C-alpha atoms as one frame of an Amber mdcrd trajectory, in Angstrom:
protein
 -10.639   1.499  36.113  -8.565   0.101  33.253  -9.015   0.958  29.579 -10.226
  -2.587  28.927 -13.176  -1.969  31.246 -14.007   1.263  29.407 -14.528  -0.410
  26.029 -18.044  -0.710  24.642 -19.451  -4.168  23.909 -18.676  -3.929  20.207
 -15.193  -2.530  20.835 -14.471  -5.416  23.195 -15.488  -7.931  20.536 -13.272
  -6.160  17.983 -10.385  -6.358  20.465 -10.894 -10.073  20.941 -10.908 -10.665
  17.201  -7.518  -8.917  17.008  -6.133 -10.905  19.924  -7.212 -14.308  18.611
  -5.923 -13.605  15.116  -2.535 -12.613  16.534  -2.471 -15.747  18.661  -2.474
 -17.771  15.446  -6.080 -18.904  15.180  -7.271 -19.347  11.614 -10.231 -17.882
   9.724 -11.162 -15.619  12.659 -14.467 -13.861  12.003 -17.438 -12.355  13.787
 -21.010 -13.467  13.390 -23.671 -10.923  12.445 -24.866  -8.598  15.166 -28.198
  -9.398  16.757 -30.741  -7.423  18.717 -29.070  -7.968  22.109 -25.749  -6.660
  20.743 -24.061 -10.019  21.198 -21.520 -11.138  18.630 -19.848 -14.506  18.810
 -16.448 -15.047  17.281 -15.995 -18.143  15.146 -12.505 -19.383  14.353 -10.460
 -22.499  13.755  -7.319 -24.093  15.165  -5.162 -26.975  13.988  -4.217 -29.613
  16.554  -1.951 -32.486  15.461  -2.846 -31.825  11.840  -6.584 -31.829  12.522
  -8.733 -28.699  12.108 -11.004 -27.836  15.026 -13.701 -25.157  15.336 -13.740
 -22.756  18.274 -16.906 -20.817  19.180 -16.296 -17.780  21.401 -18.860 -15.928
  23.462 -17.751 -12.391  24.417 -19.260 -10.898  27.573 -18.470  -7.324  28.542
 -19.825  -7.667  32.091 -18.576  -7.669  35.678 -19.325 -11.360  36.140 -20.396
 -14.348  34.074 -22.484 -17.127  35.616 -23.183 -20.759  34.848 -26.197 -20.121
  32.509 -23.985 -18.313  29.968 -21.537 -21.219  29.900 -24.330 -23.783  29.595
 -25.880 -21.847  26.716 -22.559 -21.753  24.873 -22.076 -25.492  25.421 -25.409
 -26.139  23.683 -24.452 -23.749  20.857 -21.188 -25.598  20.308 -22.943 -28.973
  20.292 -25.386 -27.823  17.583 -22.874 -25.841  15.519 -22.658 -27.281  11.997
 -19.017 -28.265  11.587 -17.466 -31.402  10.153 -14.850 -32.047  12.827 -14.008
 -31.496  16.497 -15.207 -28.296  18.139 -14.995 -26.523  21.462 -16.166 -23.327
  23.135 -14.634 -20.341  24.874 -16.088 -17.543  26.992 -14.107 -14.287  27.184
 -15.107 -11.572  29.647 -13.712  -8.291  30.888 -14.837  -9.270  34.384 -14.716
 -12.570  36.262 -16.499 -15.942  36.380 -18.691 -17.116  39.232 -17.889 -20.261
  41.151 -20.728 -22.277  39.564 -19.517 -21.288  36.076 -16.016 -22.535  36.826
 -17.353 -25.723  38.415 -19.434 -26.443  35.298 -16.408 -26.279  32.977 -14.381
 -28.413  35.371 -17.150 -31.025  35.308 -17.092 -31.047  31.478 -13.369 -31.758
  31.550 -13.744 -34.480  34.159 -16.373 -36.220  32.040 -14.261 -35.960  28.844
 -17.126 -34.026  27.244 -16.632 -33.736  23.441 -17.408 -30.003  23.635 -15.142
 -28.546  26.336 -15.386 -24.871  27.343 -12.420 -22.599  28.144 -12.853 -19.529
  30.387 -10.847 -16.303  29.925 -11.373 -13.523  32.478 -10.183  -9.912  32.362
  -6.785 -10.734  33.829  -6.231 -13.494  31.276  -7.160 -11.143  28.420  -4.656
  -8.482  29.449  -1.879 -11.070  29.556  -2.858 -12.380  26.120  -2.860  -8.854
  24.694   0.649  -8.318  26.037   1.796 -11.670  24.614   0.691 -10.826  21.081
   2.047  -7.263  21.098  -1.214  -5.346  21.392  -1.393  -2.290  23.606  -4.487
  -0.622  25.020  -4.622   3.163  24.613  -7.425   5.677  24.380  -9.999   2.911
  24.630  -8.624   1.052  21.597  -6.102  -1.561  20.655  -3.014  -0.244  18.920
  -0.925  -2.484  16.716   2.546  -2.775  18.184   4.748  -4.082  15.394   8.385
  -5.040  15.857   9.108  -6.207  12.305  10.301  -4.306   9.256  11.471  -4.870
   5.713  15.234  -4.634   5.473  16.412  -0.992   5.260  19.352  -1.974   3.041
  21.012  -4.886   1.284  23.197  -6.553   3.956  25.651  -7.771   1.297  26.413
  -4.215   0.114  25.739  -1.958   3.060  23.587   1.184   3.497  25.231   3.099
   0.618  24.497   0.422  -2.001  21.303   2.023  -3.333  23.015   5.406  -3.825
  25.949   3.775  -5.595  23.500   2.102  -7.974  21.842   5.431  -8.712  25.201
   7.001  -9.664  26.393   3.984 -11.605  24.696   4.857 -14.906  25.795   8.526
 -14.883  28.296   8.902 -17.700  31.788  10.200 -16.963  31.686   9.360 -13.242
  33.040   6.511 -11.124  30.350   5.392  -8.648  33.003   4.003  -6.284  34.376
   7.518  -5.809  31.066   8.864  -4.510  31.332  10.003  -0.869  29.293   8.141
   1.728  25.800   9.640   1.884  24.038  10.956   4.942  21.060   8.692   5.591
  17.770   9.288   7.359  15.182   6.545   7.822  11.505   6.749   8.704   9.793
   3.425   9.401   6.295   3.776   7.965   3.514   1.357   9.001   1.761  -0.884
   6.499  -0.811  -3.634   6.919  -1.232  -6.452   4.403  -4.636  -8.133   4.411
  -4.916 -11.461   2.582  -8.419 -12.746   1.910 -10.344 -15.383   0.004 -13.295
 -14.225  -2.108 -15.893 -16.914  -2.663 -19.171 -15.639  -4.136 -21.883 -17.144
  -6.341 -24.647 -15.157  -8.031 -27.777 -16.947  -9.225 -31.054 -16.062 -10.893
 -33.969 -18.146 -12.114 -31.818 -19.298 -15.056 -29.040 -20.552 -12.776 -25.559
 -19.307 -11.938 -24.668 -16.145 -13.869 -21.373 -15.215 -12.166 -18.864 -16.748
  -9.754 -15.789 -15.440  -7.941 -13.236 -17.910  -6.610  -9.931 -16.257  -5.901
  -7.480 -15.057  -3.299  -6.692 -11.363  -3.081  -4.403  -9.075  -1.140  -4.675
  -5.451  -0.015  -1.599  -3.499   1.110  -2.543  -0.517   3.272  -0.539   2.540
   4.272  -1.519   2.555   7.934  -0.558   6.007   9.215  -2.339   8.116  11.824
  -4.074   9.987   8.974  -6.193   6.916   8.266  -5.934   3.889   5.987  -4.998
   4.428   2.369  -4.386   1.824  -0.286  -0.681   1.661  -1.088   0.439   2.703
  -4.544   1.061  -0.120  -6.974   4.906   0.096  -6.762   4.824   0.173  -2.956
   2.288  -2.653  -2.850   4.507  -4.797  -5.094   7.543  -4.051  -2.931   5.766
  -5.056   0.282   4.101  -8.147  -1.178   7.313  -9.463  -2.738   9.318  -9.055
   0.476   6.763  -9.756   3.206   8.347 -13.131   3.991  11.773 -11.484   4.371
  10.893  -9.146   7.241  13.283  -8.808  10.161  13.162  -7.519  13.719  13.135
  -3.731  13.990  16.173  -3.083  16.187  16.207   0.698  16.534  19.260   0.775
  18.797  21.353  -1.124  16.288  20.078   0.830  13.266  20.751   4.152  14.998
  24.455   3.459  14.484  23.910   3.376  10.700  21.518   6.270  10.107  21.934
   9.962  10.882  18.393  10.033  12.208  15.775   7.334  12.798  12.040   7.683
  13.437   9.118   5.272  13.658   5.519   6.136  12.829   2.578   4.772  14.788
  -0.191   2.574  13.428  -3.401   4.572  13.227  -6.131   1.960  13.713  -6.899
  -1.477  15.056  -6.459  -4.680  13.113 -10.231  -5.111  12.977 -10.671  -1.642
  11.464  -8.075  -2.435   8.801  -9.827  -5.733   8.139 -13.220  -4.066   7.698
 -11.702  -1.341   5.506 -10.062  -3.980   3.290 -13.215  -6.079   3.024 -15.115
  -3.005   1.872 -12.474  -2.292  -0.789 -12.505  -5.907  -1.968 -16.281  -5.846
  -2.271 -16.000  -2.770  -4.507 -13.179  -4.275  -6.540 -15.059  -7.487  -7.302
 -18.428  -5.829  -7.978 -19.358  -6.057 -11.628 -22.405  -5.800 -13.845 -23.288
  -9.052 -15.612 -25.542  -9.561 -18.620 -27.550 -12.761 -18.922 -30.446 -14.085
 -20.982 -33.645 -15.001 -19.142 -36.058 -17.843 -19.841 -38.019 -15.525 -22.130
 -34.889 -14.831 -24.269 -34.754 -11.268 -22.929 -31.339  -9.890 -21.959 -31.043
  -8.639 -18.378 -28.295  -6.953 -16.390 -27.516  -7.569 -12.742 -24.977  -5.933
 -10.455 -23.089  -8.680  -8.681 -21.612  -7.371  -5.430 -20.077  -9.838  -2.959
 -21.469  -9.845   0.562 -19.222  -9.386   3.563 -19.719 -13.067   4.331 -18.325
 -13.922   0.871 -14.932 -12.510   1.855 -12.924 -14.496   4.379  -9.854 -12.755
   5.781  -7.021 -15.272   6.078  -4.286 -13.090   7.537  -3.520  -9.532   8.642
   0.201  -8.782   8.644   1.582  -5.477   9.953   5.112  -4.531   8.908   7.156
  -1.358   8.728   8.567  -0.182   5.403  11.774   1.881   5.669  11.615   5.153
   3.754  15.210   6.249   3.245  16.311   9.814   2.510  19.914  10.098   1.332
  21.990  13.224   0.674  25.302  12.999  -1.201  27.582  16.040  -1.075  29.685
  15.746  -4.217  31.785  18.707  -5.248  29.718  21.880  -5.221  26.309  20.183
  -5.189  24.171  18.075  -2.883  22.229  15.263  -4.498  19.064  13.969  -2.751
  17.739  10.455  -3.253  14.635   9.096  -1.498  13.203   5.599  -1.705  11.358
   2.788   0.070  13.742  -0.053   0.856  13.393  -3.822   1.086  16.901  -5.270
   1.158  18.287  -5.135  -2.400  14.893  -4.010  -3.763  13.571  -0.467  -3.623
  10.922   1.906  -4.908  12.285   5.381  -5.707  10.066   8.359  -4.862  12.497
  11.267  -5.344  15.576  11.020  -7.564  17.703  14.147  -7.434  20.630  12.329
  -9.036  18.977  11.676 -12.406  17.894  15.283 -12.756  19.451  17.927 -15.003
  20.927  20.842 -13.062  20.152  23.210 -15.917  16.528  22.429 -16.783  15.380
  20.193 -13.941  14.153  17.487 -16.305  14.320  13.896 -15.102  12.937  11.926
 -18.021  16.062  11.633 -20.180  17.598   8.236 -20.884  21.129   9.315 -20.052
  22.851  11.915 -17.878  26.445  13.116 -17.902  28.658  14.414 -15.116  30.446
  17.709 -15.723  33.880  17.527 -14.135  34.272  21.287 -14.482  31.505  22.234
 -12.032  30.453  18.856 -10.490  26.936  18.983 -11.961  24.836  16.277 -13.623
  23.042  17.232 -16.822  20.810  15.914 -19.590  22.052  15.532 -23.207  20.542
  18.879 -24.255  22.713  20.681 -21.705  25.903  18.662 -22.137  28.505  19.706
 -24.717  32.053  18.644 -25.611  34.850  20.892 -24.381  36.692  21.924 -27.551
  40.230  21.956 -26.191  40.344  18.725 -24.123  37.356  16.818 -25.585  35.655
  16.049 -22.241  31.990  16.760 -21.373  31.117  20.206 -20.075  27.702  21.567
 -19.182  26.140  24.664 -20.682  25.800  26.157 -17.219  29.486  26.610 -16.517
  31.054  26.618 -19.998  32.669  29.691 -21.530  31.531  30.072 -25.148  32.650
  31.818 -28.297  31.879  31.443 -32.001  34.490  30.224 -34.455  33.572  30.149
 -38.134  29.914  30.755 -37.105  29.966  27.737 -34.765  29.662  28.008 -30.957
  32.506  26.337 -29.062  32.475  25.423 -25.356  35.406  25.735 -22.939  36.075
  25.006 -19.278  37.336  28.521 -18.638  38.867  31.639 -20.154  42.335  30.057
 -20.085  41.255  27.214 -22.364  39.438  29.679 -24.589  42.556  31.841 -24.936
  44.678  28.792 -25.778  42.262  27.717 -28.500  42.117  31.238 -29.932  45.862
  31.064 -30.473  45.570  27.657 -32.116  42.717  28.873 -34.291  44.670  31.890
 -35.522  47.469  29.589 -36.679  45.134  27.289 -38.631  44.997  27.388 -42.438
  41.640  28.424 -43.868  40.431  24.910 -44.666  41.055  23.800 -41.046  39.211
  26.838 -39.738  36.305  25.944 -41.998  36.199  22.466 -40.446  35.312  24.072
 -37.102  31.813  24.334 -38.555  31.385  21.073 -40.415  27.605  21.434 -40.952
  28.196  24.797 -42.622  30.980  23.405 -44.805  28.819  20.457 -45.798  25.961
  22.794 -46.666  28.190  24.987 -48.814  29.591  21.933 -50.603  26.103  20.607
 -51.288  25.005  23.983 -52.607  28.043  24.087 -54.928  27.256  20.634 -56.304
  23.643  21.621 -56.953  24.770  24.793 -58.692  27.110  22.834 -60.972  24.347
  20.378 -61.828  22.006  23.262 -62.591  24.555  24.904 -64.918  25.295  21.643
 -66.686  21.601  20.928 -67.215  21.229  24.407 -68.745  24.031  23.767 -71.205
  22.447  20.535 -72.298
């Protein structure tokens, strides 16, 4: 027995919704459940520029006879739609001879409401065609598209070079090639139209007419709304997705892994619709006929939200390590060609205090560390930056001086000993300025006393 046969009636209908949406049908949706657990699928297709309605009857049975097909034909004929329409019966089993003969007769008579039959064998082929795989009694999304893991004009190291570019006292072109790991993480983007009207006895009090989009992190742990930066990255680059060629990318990255989508397209659709209903729910104040102010919570119904598209795509999460001198610098980000969203920046992080919120960082050529302004000093002998972590220090005229090493310190000591007193005093300019200011104030005080 195949997995398709093991699905419940509702699961089968969810599967068919996924299949039809992936086949390119438009506005695919399920009607409300009824007592006999039947749920038709209603969707649209465009033929030669003309929109046509398609009414689908799903039957999770061993065989489907002529009465089911006849009933659907009547339902199609009476369905309220301004345009051409046709029917379709999808079953996990097979169709009887009379059922097939009935549809053939409709075609022969050029009936305006033709009926298409899809049996279990047809459905498995369609699922394969649209990249859906049956496992554990469910339909898994099999996605073969990803956002670009790097800017093709600059190569895989481009993002790391950019991160080093604004570090003072370092040439980004001299940075060694980083080691790169990539994990392709699944996302699903659900685009929907929200169309809701709320009325009371005084008329319309609130309307919603807008398109919305939900970007979902679709891991095995369950759906989670993507953070705002990740959502912006996916939305802005969704039209630029490419084929995920793991064999080719394995030549670029040290290690490559691909996560699995955790749920079906229908489950992501229902999850998104629920979130959109919450998002667009608001409390409205209005004045009644008796001039009394009322409040009403306006929450869209499920039928007010029409899902227009469900787009799965992988987002590359890149982890880079740059070994530069004595330190390793990590950098982790989501990539979309030249765009990215950084989640861990070990380059713009002070080696002394760990802070990462400074506007500028400086490279210490003495120990190969990157540091914030509070932990970067000027080497007294050569005038280049040196960090407080590696510098040798000593006080001269009550001022702390920083040196690369003991050799530079010894050389400056000799120079300092040979300096005249006024030059030694200039080694502590703030102190000299303070003494001068105090002397001026003292003179002014004495003069004012004499007057």
